[in-house]
C-alpha positions as CSV (number, residue, x, y, z in Angstrom):
1,M,-17.0,12.6,41.9
2,K,-18.8,15.1,42.8
3,K,-20.1,15.9,46.8
4,S,-24.4,15.8,46.5
5,T,-24.9,19.6,48.0
6,V,-26.7,18.7,52.1
7,W,-28.8,20.6,52.7
8,P,-29.0,21.5,56.3
9,E,-31.9,21.9,58.4
10,I,-31.6,25.8,59.8
11,H,-34.7,27.5,61.7
12,L,-34.3,31.2,62.4
13,D,-35.7,33.0,64.9
14,R,-36.4,36.5,64.2
15,S,-38.4,37.4,66.9
16,T,-34.7,38.6,69.0
17,Q,-32.0,40.7,68.8
18,A,-29.5,38.2,70.2
19,P,-28.1,36.4,69.0
20,T,-28.4,38.1,65.1
21,L,-29.6,35.8,62.1
22,R,-26.0,35.9,61.4
23,Q,-25.0,34.4,65.0
24,Q,-27.8,31.7,64.5
25,I,-26.9,30.3,61.4
26,E,-23.1,30.1,62.5
27,R,-24.1,28.3,65.8
28,Q,-26.7,25.8,63.8
29,L,-24.6,24.8,61.1
30,A,-21.6,24.3,64.4
31,S,-23.7,22.1,66.5
32,A,-25.1,20.3,63.1
33,I,-21.1,19.1,62.8
34,R,-20.6,18.2,66.3
35,T,-23.8,16.2,66.1
36,G,-23.1,14.3,63.0
37,K,-25.9,15.9,61.0
38,L,-23.4,17.1,58.5
39,L,-20.5,14.6,57.8
40,Y,-17.2,15.9,56.6
41,G,-17.2,16.7,53.5
42,C,-20.6,17.0,52.4
43,R,-21.8,20.3,50.5
44,L,-22.9,23.5,51.5
45,P,-25.6,25.4,49.4
46,S,-24.1,28.8,47.7
47,S,-24.2,31.3,49.7
48,R,-27.1,32.5,47.4
49,L,-28.9,29.4,46.9
50,M,-28.6,29.2,51.2
51,A,-29.4,33.2,52.1
52,N,-32.8,32.5,49.8
53,L,-33.4,29.7,51.8
54,L,-33.6,31.5,54.7
55,N,-35.0,34.7,53.3
56,V,-31.8,36.5,54.7
57,S,-29.0,38.6,53.3
58,R,-26.4,36.6,50.7
59,G,-23.9,39.4,53.1
60,T,-25.9,37.0,56.0
61,V,-25.3,33.7,55.2
62,V,-21.3,35.1,53.5
63,D,-20.4,36.3,57.2
64,A,-21.2,32.8,58.5
65,Y,-19.4,31.2,56.1
66,E,-16.2,32.8,56.2
67,T,-16.7,33.0,60.6
68,L,-17.0,29.5,60.5
69,L,-14.2,29.1,58.1
70,T,-12.0,30.9,59.7
71,T,-12.8,29.0,63.1
72,G,-12.1,25.8,61.7
73,V,-15.6,24.3,61.5
74,L,-15.6,24.8,57.6
75,V,-13.0,24.0,54.8
76,A,-13.7,25.4,51.9
77,T,-11.9,23.5,48.6
78,A,-10.8,25.9,45.5
79,G,-12.5,24.6,42.4
80,S,-14.8,22.3,43.4
81,G,-18.0,24.6,42.6
C-alpha cells in the first residue's frame, strides 16, 4: 500500500540571517516529528515540491533533508517514490 504524502506546516522567517532557511526547515520538521504532528512512516513532499511550496531553492530543501537523514530524524526508503 502506498503511503500518502504529508504536508508539514512550515513557516519561514526571511527577515533574519540566523537561523538560515535550511536550519528553520530542519528545526520545524524535527519538531513536528517530536511532537507527533508528523508520524513515523509518513511521506514528505519531494525536495522539488517542498522547495516550490516554501519558495526556496531546491538545494536548501535537499540540504535540510540530508541533515535530517544523517542525524536519524528522517529515514529514506529506497524505491518508495
